[in-house]
C-alpha positions as CSV (number, residue, x, y, z in Angstrom):
1,M,-64.5,-48.7,11.5
2,A,-64.9,-47.8,14.4
3,T,-68.1,-46.1,16.1
4,A,-69.0,-43.5,18.3
5,I,-71.4,-45.2,20.1
6,T,-71.4,-45.3,23.4
7,Y,-72.8,-48.3,26.1
8,T,-74.0,-48.0,29.5
9,E,-75.3,-51.2,31.0
10,D,-76.0,-52.1,27.6
11,E,-77.9,-49.5,26.5
12,P,-76.6,-47.7,23.6
13,T,-76.0,-43.8,24.0
14,C,-76.1,-40.9,21.3
15,P,-72.4,-39.8,21.3
16,I,-74.3,-35.4,21.5
17,C,-76.1,-35.4,24.5
18,I,-74.5,-39.4,26.4
19,G,-78.0,-40.2,26.8
20,L,-80.5,-42.8,25.6
21,F,-80.8,-42.3,21.6
22,N,-84.4,-41.1,20.9
23,V,-85.3,-41.7,17.5
24,P,-81.6,-42.4,16.4
25,R,-80.5,-41.2,13.3
26,Q,-77.7,-42.9,10.5
27,L,-74.9,-40.6,8.9
28,P,-74.4,-42.0,5.6
29,C,-70.8,-42.3,7.7
30,A,-73.1,-44.8,9.7
31,H,-72.6,-43.1,13.3
32,T,-75.5,-42.5,14.5
33,F,-77.4,-39.6,16.5
34,C,-80.6,-38.7,18.1
35,Q,-83.4,-36.8,16.1
36,S,-83.1,-33.5,18.7
37,C,-79.2,-33.7,18.8
38,L,-78.8,-34.3,15.3
39,Q,-81.7,-31.4,14.3
40,S,-79.8,-28.7,16.6
41,Y,-76.2,-30.1,15.6
42,I,-77.9,-28.8,11.8
43,S,-79.0,-25.5,13.2
44,S,-76.3,-24.1,14.8
45,K,-72.8,-25.9,12.2
46,T,-74.2,-25.4,9.1
47,I,-71.7,-25.2,6.0
48,E,-73.0,-23.2,3.3
49,H,-71.4,-24.2,-0.2
50,E,-72.4,-23.1,-3.6
51,E,-76.7,-22.6,-3.3
52,K,-77.0,-25.6,-1.0
53,R,-75.9,-26.7,3.1
54,C,-73.8,-29.6,4.2
55,I,-73.0,-30.5,7.9
56,K,-69.7,-32.9,9.0
57,C,-70.1,-35.6,11.5
58,P,-69.9,-34.7,14.9
59,V,-67.6,-37.7,14.8
60,C,-65.3,-38.6,12.0
61,R,-66.2,-35.1,10.6
62,I,-66.5,-36.1,7.1
63,T,-69.3,-34.9,5.1
64,A,-72.6,-36.2,5.7
65,W,-75.4,-34.6,3.4
66,Y,-76.1,-31.0,0.7
67,V,-79.3,-30.4,1.3
68,K,-80.8,-26.9,-0.8
69,Q,-80.8,-24.2,1.1
70,N,-84.1,-23.6,1.4
71,K,-85.0,-27.1,3.6
72,S,-85.7,-26.4,7.8
73,A,-83.0,-28.2,10.2
74,S,-86.3,-30.3,10.7
75,E,-86.8,-31.2,6.9
76,W,-83.3,-32.2,6.7
77,V,-82.7,-34.6,9.7
78,S,-85.9,-36.6,8.6
79,I,-83.6,-37.2,5.6
80,F,-81.5,-39.8,7.4
81,P,-82.6,-43.3,8.2
82,V,-84.2,-44.5,11.3
83,D,-80.9,-47.1,13.2
84,T,-83.2,-49.6,13.7
85,V,-80.1,-51.9,14.9
86,I,-80.2,-49.1,17.8
87,Q,-83.7,-48.4,18.2
88,S,-83.9,-52.7,18.7
89,M,-81.5,-51.9,21.5
90,L,-83.4,-48.8,23.5
91,P,-85.5,-50.4,26.5
92,T,-88.7,-50.0,25.3
93,K,-91.7,-47.7,27.5
94,L,-95.0,-47.5,28.8
95,K,-96.8,-44.7,28.5
96,L,-98.4,-43.6,31.3
97,D,-100.1,-40.4,29.6
98,R,-103.6,-42.6,29.5
99,V,-106.6,-40.5,29.9
100,C,-109.4,-41.1,32.6
101,D,-111.6,-42.9,31.2
102,A,-115.0,-41.7,32.9
103,C,-113.7,-38.0,31.9
104,N,-112.8,-39.5,28.2
105,A,-116.2,-41.3,27.9
106,E,-117.8,-37.1,29.1
107,G,-115.6,-36.5,26.1
108,S,-112.2,-34.8,27.9
109,S,-109.0,-35.8,27.6
110,V,-107.7,-35.7,31.3
111,T,-104.8,-37.7,31.8
112,A,-105.0,-40.5,34.6
113,T,-102.8,-40.2,37.7
114,G,-104.5,-43.7,39.3
115,L,-106.4,-47.1,38.1
116,C,-109.1,-48.8,40.1
117,A,-108.2,-52.5,40.9
118,V,-111.5,-53.2,40.9
119,C,-113.1,-51.5,38.3
120,E,-110.3,-51.8,36.3
121,E,-110.4,-47.9,35.1
122,A,-107.4,-45.0,34.9
123,M,-109.1,-42.0,36.7
124,C,-107.2,-38.5,37.1
125,D,-107.1,-37.3,40.0
126,D,-110.8,-35.2,41.0
127,C,-112.4,-39.1,40.3
128,L,-110.2,-40.5,42.2
129,N,-111.3,-38.7,44.7
130,F,-115.2,-39.3,43.8
131,H,-114.1,-42.6,43.5
132,R,-112.8,-42.9,46.9
133,K,-115.6,-40.6,49.3
134,H,-118.1,-42.9,47.1
135,K,-120.2,-45.4,49.4
136,I,-120.0,-48.3,46.5
137,S,-116.3,-48.0,45.9
138,K,-114.8,-46.1,49.1
139,A,-113.2,-49.7,49.5
140,H,-112.1,-50.1,46.3
141,Y,-108.1,-50.5,45.5
142,I,-107.0,-48.2,44.3
143,L,-103.4,-47.8,42.4
144,T,-101.2,-45.1,41.3
145,M,-99.7,-44.8,38.0
146,E,-96.3,-45.4,39.7
147,E,-97.9,-48.3,41.8
148,F,-98.9,-49.7,38.8
149,M,-96.1,-50.0,36.7
150,N,-93.6,-50.9,39.5
151,N,-95.4,-54.3,39.8
152,P,-95.3,-57.1,36.0
153,Q,-98.1,-58.7,37.9
154,N,-100.7,-55.5,38.0
155,V,-99.9,-54.3,34.7
156,M,-100.3,-57.7,33.0
157,K,-103.7,-57.6,34.4
158,F,-104.8,-54.0,33.8
159,A,-102.7,-53.7,30.7
160,K,-106.1,-53.1,28.3
161,G,-106.0,-50.0,27.2
162,F,-102.3,-49.5,28.0
163,T,-100.1,-49.6,24.8
164,C,-96.5,-49.6,24.2
165,F,-94.3,-46.3,23.8
166,D,-93.0,-46.7,20.9
167,R,-95.5,-48.8,18.7
168,D,-99.5,-48.5,20.3
169,N,-99.9,-51.5,20.0
170,D,-101.6,-53.6,23.2
171,L,-98.8,-54.7,26.2
172,I,-98.9,-58.7,25.7
173,F,-95.2,-59.4,27.2
174,Y,-93.7,-58.2,30.4
175,C,-90.1,-58.4,30.6
176,N,-89.1,-59.4,33.6
177,N,-85.2,-58.8,33.1
178,H,-86.5,-54.9,32.0
179,K,-88.9,-54.6,34.3
180,I,-90.7,-53.3,31.5
181,A,-94.8,-54.3,29.6
182,C,-94.0,-54.9,25.6
183,C,-95.9,-55.6,22.8
184,G,-95.4,-58.7,19.7
185,I,-92.6,-56.1,17.8
186,C,-90.8,-55.0,21.0
187,Y,-90.6,-58.3,22.6
188,F,-89.5,-59.9,19.3
189,E,-87.1,-56.8,18.9
190,S,-85.8,-56.0,21.9
191,H,-86.7,-59.3,24.3
192,K,-86.6,-62.2,22.4
193,T,-83.2,-63.7,24.3
194,C,-83.6,-62.3,27.3
195,S,-83.7,-65.2,30.1
196,D,-87.1,-64.2,32.3
197,V,-90.3,-63.5,30.1
């Protein structure tokens, strides 16, 4: 069977948005689409048929599924299984939405924008500014989140508190082939054949 999946630099892309898959959902005909793309497609292309609704696959036009009329597009799209093969081919991402450790200790959830390499704490802009001005910490080495992400030694040295994007598991490995840190599950699913981990 022919597939509608396209590959850009060895990464699978959705035939609707032509971007990397985001939660790949597979129709019964075996064609796969992003969950959000499929949900939008369902919302716009639903066919009414005898108290049921159906859609046709955007690629092969085979009727994909019938559901009762009272199901929303988001409920409907969740019926289709996640394509685990495609999911395992996607590059893993590191969450950059870590909260400021100092603010979090006081009960606030403020997004961290940098990391002190000496204190090994993530900090928001306000805390970083204070940290740079305080006599004891003004000589500390501060990394922006981008600097942190682009250096494998930094990522693995300060990985505590950072998790894989998809799984919320602790970081254990860094793949130099894909320039990404990952947990053990991501390693076995996506990076075990990489030459430089």
